[in-house]
C-alpha positions as CSV (number, residue, x, y, z in Angstrom):
1,M,-12.9,-48.7,-77.2
2,N,-13.4,-44.8,-76.2
3,D,-13.8,-45.5,-72.7
4,K,-10.5,-47.1,-72.0
5,D,-8.7,-44.3,-69.9
6,Y,-12.0,-43.6,-68.3
7,F,-12.3,-47.1,-67.3
8,S,-8.5,-47.8,-66.7
9,L,-8.4,-48.8,-63.3
10,G,-5.6,-51.4,-62.5
11,H,-3.5,-49.1,-60.5
12,L,-6.0,-49.4,-57.7
13,T,-5.8,-51.2,-54.5
14,T,-8.5,-52.9,-54.6
15,E,-8.2,-54.6,-58.4
16,S,-4.7,-56.0,-57.3
17,C,-3.7,-59.1,-56.6
18,H,-3.2,-60.2,-52.8
19,P,-0.1,-61.9,-51.8
20,L,-1.2,-63.9,-49.3
21,T,-3.9,-65.4,-52.0
22,R,-2.1,-66.0,-55.2
23,N,-2.2,-69.5,-55.0
24,L,-5.8,-69.6,-53.9
25,S,-7.1,-71.7,-56.9
26,F,-4.7,-74.3,-56.6
27,D,-4.6,-74.8,-53.1
28,C,-8.7,-74.8,-52.8
29,E,-8.2,-78.4,-54.6
30,S,-5.0,-79.8,-53.1
31,N,-5.2,-78.1,-49.8
32,L,-8.5,-76.8,-48.8
33,A,-7.4,-76.1,-45.1
34,K,-4.6,-73.5,-46.2
35,A,-7.4,-72.0,-48.5
36,I,-9.2,-71.5,-45.7
37,S,-6.6,-69.9,-43.5
38,D,-4.9,-67.8,-46.4
39,F,-8.5,-66.2,-47.1
40,Y,-9.0,-66.1,-43.2
41,E,-6.1,-64.0,-42.9
42,V,-7.0,-61.5,-45.6
43,D,-10.5,-60.8,-43.8
44,K,-8.5,-60.5,-40.7
45,L,-6.0,-57.8,-42.7
46,A,-9.4,-56.3,-43.5
47,L,-10.8,-56.1,-40.2
48,A,-7.4,-54.6,-38.6
49,S,-7.6,-51.8,-41.5
50,L,-11.2,-50.6,-40.1
51,Q,-9.6,-50.5,-36.4
52,K,-7.3,-47.4,-37.8
53,N,-10.3,-45.9,-38.8
54,I,-12.6,-46.5,-36.5
55,H,-12.4,-43.0,-35.0
56,K,-13.4,-41.9,-38.8
57,L,-17.3,-42.5,-37.7
58,D,-17.6,-39.7,-35.3
59,P,-18.4,-37.1,-38.2
60,L,-21.1,-39.5,-39.8
61,I,-22.8,-40.4,-36.2
62,F,-23.3,-36.6,-36.0
63,A,-24.7,-36.0,-39.3
64,I,-27.1,-38.5,-39.0
65,E,-28.5,-37.5,-36.0
66,R,-28.4,-34.0,-36.9
67,S,-30.1,-34.9,-39.9
68,L,-32.8,-37.3,-38.3
69,S,-33.5,-34.5,-35.6
70,S,-34.1,-32.0,-37.8
71,G,-37.1,-34.0,-39.5
72,G,-34.9,-35.5,-42.4
73,R,-34.0,-39.2,-43.5
74,L,-31.1,-40.7,-44.1
75,I,-30.8,-42.5,-47.7
76,V,-28.0,-44.7,-48.3
77,C,-26.9,-45.9,-51.9
78,G,-24.9,-48.1,-53.9
79,C,-24.3,-50.2,-56.7
80,G,-23.9,-54.0,-57.2
81,A,-22.2,-55.1,-54.1
82,T,-22.4,-51.8,-52.3
83,G,-26.3,-51.2,-53.7
84,R,-27.2,-54.8,-51.9
85,L,-25.0,-53.9,-49.2
86,S,-27.3,-50.4,-49.0
87,L,-30.4,-52.4,-49.2
88,A,-29.0,-55.1,-46.4
89,L,-28.8,-52.1,-43.8
90,E,-32.2,-50.8,-44.5
91,S,-33.4,-54.6,-44.0
92,F,-31.1,-54.8,-40.5
93,F,-32.1,-51.5,-39.0
94,K,-36.2,-51.0,-40.1
95,E,-37.3,-51.5,-36.6
96,K,-35.5,-49.1,-35.3
97,F,-35.4,-46.2,-37.9
98,G,-38.5,-47.2,-39.7
99,A,-39.6,-44.7,-42.5
100,K,-36.3,-43.0,-41.7
101,L,-33.5,-44.9,-43.2
102,L,-33.8,-45.7,-47.0
103,S,-32.0,-47.2,-49.7
104,F,-31.6,-47.8,-53.2
105,M,-29.1,-49.5,-55.8
106,A,-28.1,-48.8,-59.3
107,G,-31.0,-50.6,-61.2
108,G,-33.4,-50.7,-58.6
109,D,-34.5,-53.7,-56.4
110,S,-34.8,-55.9,-59.6
111,A,-30.6,-55.5,-59.7
112,L,-30.6,-57.5,-56.4
113,I,-30.7,-60.7,-58.9
114,K,-28.9,-59.8,-62.1
115,S,-26.7,-56.5,-62.4
116,I,-28.6,-54.2,-65.2
117,E,-26.0,-54.0,-68.2
118,K,-24.1,-50.4,-68.1
119,F,-26.5,-48.9,-65.5
120,E,-23.6,-48.4,-63.0
121,D,-21.5,-46.2,-65.9
122,Y,-23.8,-43.6,-65.8
123,P,-23.5,-40.5,-63.0
124,E,-27.3,-39.5,-64.4
125,Y,-28.8,-42.7,-63.7
126,G,-27.6,-42.1,-60.0
127,K,-29.0,-38.4,-60.1
128,D,-32.4,-39.9,-61.2
129,Q,-32.8,-42.6,-59.0
130,L,-32.1,-40.2,-56.1
131,H,-35.1,-37.8,-57.4
132,L,-37.5,-40.7,-57.1
133,F,-37.2,-40.4,-53.3
134,N,-38.1,-36.4,-53.5
135,P,-35.1,-35.8,-51.5
136,S,-35.2,-32.7,-48.9
137,A,-33.1,-30.3,-47.5
138,A,-33.0,-32.1,-44.2
139,D,-32.1,-35.5,-45.8
140,L,-28.8,-36.9,-45.5
141,I,-27.2,-39.2,-48.3
142,V,-24.7,-41.8,-48.0
143,G,-22.8,-43.0,-51.6
144,I,-21.1,-46.1,-51.0
145,T,-18.4,-47.5,-53.4
146,E,-15.8,-50.1,-52.9
147,G,-13.5,-48.9,-55.7
148,G,-14.0,-44.7,-55.3
149,E,-14.6,-44.5,-59.0
150,T,-18.4,-45.6,-59.6
151,P,-20.1,-43.2,-61.8
152,F,-23.7,-44.0,-60.9
153,V,-22.8,-43.5,-57.2
154,I,-20.3,-40.4,-57.6
155,G,-23.7,-38.9,-59.8
156,A,-26.1,-39.5,-56.5
157,V,-23.7,-37.8,-54.1
158,E,-23.0,-34.8,-56.0
159,E,-26.8,-34.1,-57.0
160,A,-27.0,-34.4,-53.1
161,S,-24.4,-32.0,-52.3
162,K,-26.3,-29.4,-54.2
163,I,-30.2,-30.1,-52.5
164,C,-29.2,-31.1,-49.0
165,R,-28.0,-28.9,-45.9
166,E,-26.0,-31.5,-44.2
167,K,-23.0,-32.4,-46.7
168,P,-23.3,-36.1,-48.2
169,F,-20.9,-38.6,-47.5
170,F,-18.9,-40.6,-50.0
171,I,-17.4,-44.1,-48.4
172,Y,-14.7,-45.6,-50.6
173,C,-11.9,-48.2,-50.0
174,N,-8.7,-47.0,-52.1
175,P,-6.3,-44.3,-51.4
176,D,-6.9,-40.7,-52.6
177,E,-3.6,-40.7,-54.5
178,E,-4.5,-43.8,-56.8
179,L,-8.3,-42.1,-57.0
180,L,-7.0,-38.7,-57.9
181,P,-5.7,-39.4,-61.6
182,V,-9.4,-40.7,-61.9
183,E,-11.1,-37.3,-63.2
184,R,-14.6,-38.5,-61.6
185,S,-13.1,-39.7,-58.5
186,R,-10.9,-36.4,-58.3
187,G,-14.4,-34.2,-58.7
188,V,-15.7,-35.8,-55.8
189,I,-12.5,-35.7,-53.2
190,E,-11.8,-32.1,-54.2
191,N,-15.5,-31.1,-53.6
192,S,-15.7,-29.3,-50.3
193,A,-19.5,-30.1,-50.4
194,I,-18.7,-34.0,-50.2
195,E,-17.8,-35.6,-47.2
196,K,-15.5,-38.1,-47.5
197,I,-14.5,-41.2,-45.4
198,N,-11.8,-43.3,-46.9
199,L,-11.7,-46.9,-45.7
200,T,-8.6,-48.2,-47.8
201,C,-8.6,-52.2,-46.3
202,G,-6.1,-53.7,-49.0
203,P,-6.3,-56.3,-51.9
204,M,-9.1,-58.4,-51.8
205,A,-8.7,-62.4,-51.7
206,L,-10.0,-62.4,-55.1
207,A,-8.2,-59.7,-57.1
208,G,-11.2,-57.2,-57.7
209,S,-13.7,-59.0,-56.2
210,T,-14.7,-56.3,-53.7
211,R,-17.9,-58.0,-52.8
212,L,-15.6,-59.6,-50.4
213,Q,-13.2,-57.8,-48.0
214,A,-14.1,-54.2,-48.9
215,T,-17.8,-54.3,-48.6
216,T,-17.3,-56.5,-45.5
217,V,-15.7,-53.3,-44.2
218,Q,-17.9,-50.7,-45.2
219,L,-20.9,-52.9,-43.9
220,L,-19.4,-53.1,-40.5
221,F,-18.7,-49.4,-40.5
222,M,-22.2,-48.7,-41.7
223,C,-24.1,-50.6,-38.8
224,L,-21.6,-49.3,-36.1
225,A,-22.3,-45.8,-37.2
226,L,-25.9,-46.6,-37.4
227,E,-26.1,-48.4,-33.8
228,R,-24.2,-45.5,-32.3
229,A,-26.7,-43.0,-33.9
230,F,-29.6,-45.0,-32.3
231,N,-28.3,-45.4,-28.8
232,E,-26.0,-42.7,-27.6
233,K,-24.9,-45.1,-24.8
234,I,-23.1,-47.6,-27.1
235,N,-19.4,-47.7,-27.6
236,V,-18.3,-48.6,-30.9
237,V,-14.9,-49.3,-30.2
238,Q,-15.9,-51.7,-27.8
239,L,-18.3,-53.2,-30.1
240,F,-15.9,-53.6,-33.0
241,K,-13.5,-55.5,-30.3
242,D,-16.1,-57.5,-29.2
243,F,-16.8,-58.8,-32.8
244,V,-13.4,-59.2,-34.0
245,A,-12.6,-61.2,-31.0
246,L,-15.6,-63.7,-32.0
247,H,-14.6,-63.6,-35.5
248,Q,-11.0,-64.9,-34.4
249,K,-12.1,-67.2,-32.1
250,S,-14.3,-68.9,-34.8
251,E,-13.2,-72.3,-36.1
252,F,-13.7,-71.6,-40.3
253,L,-11.9,-75.2,-41.2
254,K,-15.2,-76.5,-40.1
255,L,-16.5,-75.5,-43.5
256,I,-14.1,-77.7,-45.6
257,P,-17.1,-80.5,-45.4
258,F,-19.7,-77.9,-46.5
259,I,-17.6,-76.6,-49.5
260,E,-16.4,-80.1,-50.6
261,W,-20.1,-81.4,-50.6
262,E,-21.4,-78.3,-52.5
263,S,-18.6,-77.7,-55.2
264,G,-18.8,-81.9,-55.7
265,L,-22.6,-81.5,-56.8
266,Y,-21.9,-78.6,-59.2
267,K,-19.1,-80.7,-60.7
268,K,-21.4,-83.2,-61.5
269,N,-24.1,-80.9,-62.9
270,E,-26.1,-81.1,-59.9
271,R,-28.4,-77.9,-58.5
272,V,-28.4,-76.5,-55.0
273,N,-31.3,-74.5,-53.4
274,Y,-30.7,-72.4,-50.2
275,F,-33.6,-71.7,-47.5
276,V,-33.9,-68.9,-45.7
277,S,-35.7,-66.7,-43.1
278,G,-35.6,-63.6,-41.3
279,L,-33.0,-61.0,-41.8
280,N,-30.4,-64.4,-42.9
281,A,-32.6,-64.0,-46.0
282,L,-31.0,-60.8,-47.6
283,S,-27.7,-62.1,-46.6
284,V,-27.7,-65.6,-48.4
285,L,-29.3,-63.9,-51.2
286,T,-26.5,-61.5,-51.6
287,D,-24.0,-64.4,-51.8
288,T,-25.9,-66.1,-54.2
289,T,-26.6,-63.7,-56.9
290,E,-23.4,-62.0,-56.6
291,R,-21.7,-65.6,-57.6
292,A,-23.0,-65.0,-61.2
293,P,-21.1,-61.9,-62.4
294,T,-18.2,-63.1,-60.1
295,F,-17.6,-66.3,-61.6
296,G,-19.6,-66.3,-64.8
297,L,-22.3,-68.5,-63.7
298,S,-26.0,-68.2,-64.9
299,P,-28.2,-65.8,-62.4
300,F,-31.4,-67.0,-61.2
301,D,-33.5,-68.7,-63.6
302,S,-36.5,-66.7,-64.3
303,V,-40.3,-68.8,-63.6
304,S,-41.0,-68.2,-67.4
305,S,-37.7,-69.5,-68.6
306,A,-37.9,-72.9,-70.0
307,K,-34.2,-73.1,-68.9
308,R,-32.6,-74.3,-65.7
309,D,-29.1,-73.0,-65.8
310,S,-28.4,-71.6,-62.3
311,F,-26.2,-73.9,-60.1
312,V,-27.8,-72.1,-57.2
313,Y,-31.1,-70.8,-56.1
314,C,-32.4,-68.8,-52.9
315,F,-35.8,-69.3,-51.3
316,M,-37.7,-67.5,-49.0
317,E,-39.3,-70.2,-46.4
318,N,-43.2,-69.7,-45.8
319,A,-43.8,-67.3,-48.7
320,I,-47.0,-67.9,-50.1
321,S,-46.0,-66.2,-53.7
322,A,-43.4,-64.2,-55.5
323,F,-44.5,-60.7,-54.0
324,D,-44.8,-62.1,-50.9
325,G,-41.1,-63.5,-51.1
326,W,-40.0,-60.4,-51.8
327,I,-41.7,-58.5,-49.0
328,K,-40.3,-60.9,-46.8
329,M,-36.9,-61.0,-48.1
330,L,-36.6,-57.3,-48.1
331,G,-38.8,-56.2,-45.0
332,R,-40.7,-53.9,-47.3
333,R,-42.4,-53.7,-50.3
334,P,-40.3,-54.0,-53.3
335,R,-39.1,-50.7,-55.6
336,T,-38.8,-51.3,-59.0
337,L,-38.1,-48.3,-61.5
338,N,-40.2,-49.2,-64.4
339,W,-37.7,-47.5,-66.7
340,R,-38.0,-48.0,-70.5
341,G,-35.5,-50.0,-72.0
342,H,-32.8,-51.9,-70.3
343,G,-34.2,-54.7,-71.8
344,G,-37.5,-54.7,-69.2
345,Q,-34.7,-55.8,-66.3
346,T,-36.2,-52.8,-64.3
347,Q,-39.8,-53.8,-64.5
348,F,-41.8,-55.0,-61.2
349,L,-42.7,-57.8,-63.6
350,Y,-39.3,-59.0,-64.2
351,L,-38.2,-59.0,-60.6
352,M,-41.7,-61.1,-59.8
353,D,-40.7,-63.5,-62.0
354,M,-38.0,-64.1,-60.1
355,D,-39.8,-66.2,-57.9
356,I,-38.2,-66.9,-54.4
357,S,-41.1,-68.6,-53.0
358,S,-42.0,-72.2,-52.4
359,H,-44.3,-71.6,-54.9
360,N,-41.6,-72.1,-57.9
361,P,-41.3,-75.0,-58.9
362,R,-37.7,-75.2,-58.7
363,A,-38.1,-75.5,-55.0
364,K,-39.0,-79.1,-55.4
365,E,-37.4,-79.8,-58.5
366,V,-34.1,-80.1,-56.8
367,E,-33.3,-82.3,-54.4
368,H,-30.4,-80.9,-52.5
369,S,-30.9,-77.8,-50.0
370,V,-29.2,-75.9,-47.1
371,H,-31.0,-74.6,-44.7
372,L,-30.1,-71.6,-42.2
373,H,-31.3,-70.9,-38.8
374,H,-30.1,-69.9,-35.5
375,S,-30.4,-71.9,-32.0
376,D,-29.5,-70.5,-28.6
377,D,-26.3,-68.5,-29.6
378,K,-25.4,-71.0,-32.7
379,L,-25.6,-70.3,-36.4
380,I,-26.4,-73.9,-37.8
381,L,-26.0,-74.6,-41.7
382,N,-27.8,-78.0,-42.8
383,F,-27.1,-79.2,-46.2
384,D,-28.5,-82.4,-46.9
385,N,-27.9,-84.9,-44.0
386,M,-25.2,-82.9,-42.6
387,S,-24.6,-79.5,-40.3
388,I,-22.1,-77.5,-38.9
389,E,-22.5,-74.8,-36.1
390,F,-20.6,-71.6,-35.5
391,T,-20.7,-69.8,-32.2
392,S,-23.2,-66.6,-32.8
393,S,-23.1,-64.8,-29.5
394,F,-23.4,-61.2,-30.9
395,Q,-25.2,-58.7,-29.0
396,Y,-26.9,-57.2,-32.2
397,T,-28.5,-59.2,-35.1
398,W,-26.7,-57.2,-37.4
399,M,-23.5,-58.4,-36.1
400,E,-24.9,-61.9,-36.9
401,Q,-25.0,-60.9,-40.3
402,V,-21.9,-59.4,-40.9
403,F,-20.5,-62.6,-39.5
404,L,-22.6,-64.8,-41.9
405,K,-21.4,-62.6,-44.7
406,L,-17.6,-63.3,-43.9
407,I,-18.8,-67.3,-43.8
408,L,-20.5,-67.3,-46.8
409,N,-18.0,-65.4,-48.9
410,M,-15.6,-67.4,-47.5
411,H,-17.4,-70.6,-48.8
412,S,-18.7,-69.3,-51.9
413,T,-15.3,-68.3,-53.3
414,L,-13.6,-71.6,-52.2
415,V,-16.4,-73.6,-53.8
416,M,-15.8,-71.7,-57.1
417,G,-12.1,-72.4,-56.7
418,R,-12.6,-75.8,-56.7
419,M,-14.8,-75.2,-59.5
420,G,-11.9,-73.8,-61.9
421,R,-13.8,-70.4,-61.7
422,Y,-10.8,-68.6,-61.3
423,V,-6.8,-68.9,-61.8
424,E,-4.4,-68.2,-59.2
425,N,-6.7,-65.4,-57.4
426,L,-7.5,-63.8,-60.6
427,M,-11.3,-63.4,-61.9
428,V,-11.2,-65.0,-65.4
429,W,-14.5,-65.9,-65.5
430,V,-15.8,-62.3,-65.0
431,R,-18.7,-60.9,-67.7
432,P,-17.5,-57.5,-69.1
433,S,-21.2,-56.3,-68.9
434,N,-19.7,-52.7,-68.1
435,G,-16.5,-50.6,-68.7
436,K,-15.1,-51.1,-65.4
437,L,-15.4,-55.0,-66.2
438,I,-14.2,-55.1,-69.2
439,N,-11.2,-52.9,-68.4
440,R,-10.8,-55.7,-65.4
441,A,-11.3,-58.8,-68.2
442,C,-8.7,-57.1,-70.4
443,R,-5.9,-56.6,-67.6
444,Y,-6.3,-60.1,-66.2
445,A,-5.9,-61.4,-69.6
446,D,-2.6,-59.4,-69.9
447,I,-1.3,-61.0,-66.8
448,L,-1.8,-64.4,-67.9
449,L,-0.6,-63.5,-71.7
450,R,2.4,-62.3,-70.2
451,E,3.0,-65.1,-68.4
452,K,3.3,-66.9,-71.4
453,G,5.6,-64.5,-72.6
454,I,3.4,-62.7,-74.8
455,V,3.2,-58.8,-74.6
456,L,0.3,-56.8,-76.7
457,E,-1.0,-53.4,-77.0
458,Y,-4.3,-53.0,-74.3
459,D,-6.2,-52.1,-77.4
460,I,-5.8,-55.3,-79.1
461,I,-6.7,-57.3,-76.1
462,E,-9.6,-55.3,-75.7
463,R,-10.9,-55.7,-79.5
464,K,-10.7,-59.2,-78.8
465,C,-12.6,-58.8,-75.8
466,L,-15.4,-57.3,-77.0
467,E,-15.8,-59.4,-80.3
468,L,-15.9,-62.5,-78.2
469,Y,-18.1,-61.3,-75.7
470,Q,-20.9,-60.8,-78.1
471,S,-21.3,-64.7,-79.0
472,M,-19.6,-65.9,-75.9
473,P,-22.3,-68.6,-73.9
474,H,-22.2,-68.2,-69.7
475,N,-20.3,-71.7,-69.5
476,H,-17.0,-70.1,-70.9
477,S,-14.5,-67.6,-69.5
478,I,-13.8,-64.7,-71.2
479,V,-10.3,-64.3,-70.1
480,L,-9.4,-67.8,-70.9
481,E,-10.5,-67.5,-74.3
482,I,-9.0,-63.9,-74.9
483,V,-5.6,-65.8,-73.5
484,K,-6.5,-68.7,-76.3
485,A,-7.2,-66.5,-78.9
486,L,-4.2,-64.1,-78.8
487,S,-1.6,-67.0,-77.9
């Protein structure tokens, strides 16, 4: 309750409702073509916003070049969706940069599966995780946060500003004027020892779900910078235009049978396995694991658990063990923190218990599966006895992965809409596992209560939220339970 002002973020653009998708939950069920069209338009607007900010690449590119030429490393970090983004960047560019490009996310690699409760709320954790890499004066640190207010990322870049010759970069997606009232954000924005890159891209298709357009813009921005830093002959403006052109030519209505198939299985309480390989692996894992916190789903089931609650699981093809699966998934050995506390979630054994190899019994127990692969210039998705194809004639593999992210984000969001996992475009099934998400749940409950003509003090709503969350199972919406209790 004392953290109410600290996490009061409802005024931020990334937390607001997009007018184009106000009826998204209803359209998912009654007019799926319109839902796809509206979601696509939000993606299109986000990409258009990046075009206006493409000139902001230059300072980052030059800093990367200076750092690497002086013997330094590029270390990228984030939290939640931007943490997974950071790990994806290391995977996509491993062959080009090798050990010169490193990444970490709040909670270590085990947080890929499930965010560690409240970990992102502490700047000290960002500082401590940075020091695990023994940062030198020659290193360049890039902190990525969708909203621009994540304490963990702020802690990492502020610490880097005291250690490294090259100013660390702080990349975010909300207007400065909205962030300045937030004390921790103001500290970064006004800190001349930190370089800021503002990539404001508007509201998300699903309010507050920054795993969608915000991280797409940030991922594409970082990929363009890394490609140009590796090859000075690259024209990033043209490369970006090439990506946008293919996105605009793509027929996303092809997703309709895929969306209907997967949502239909979940409605019958059946499960789905995704089987992946190569660079596709981390992109698919990211989408499937991010469904849990966004839509109130059970995270991946551990092997040691007798429960089989997870709707979806992701498996690495041709992996012979859990350890081998994670090496193939990440393109390197897993990095876990092995810190005391946190319910053991930072431990290496915790990650190994999330077995993504074919030796996990679930790989054979679940009847329905999705397989992704490339053939010539096509991305092919096979599901049961059906198949859909997208033209994927990109110059670089990372471009294919950003495109795949757009496909999967649209697909999984609309699947969950057909499951009733949000109302209008509000994340009513969000799990309030940290300060930011508690505030989000309370704000969305307040919106729905006001639609019923009920106006209450924020403290009353938050108190009810914390009370209900203590005993609420995964198959209940905290926001809807608050509204029911206070109506």
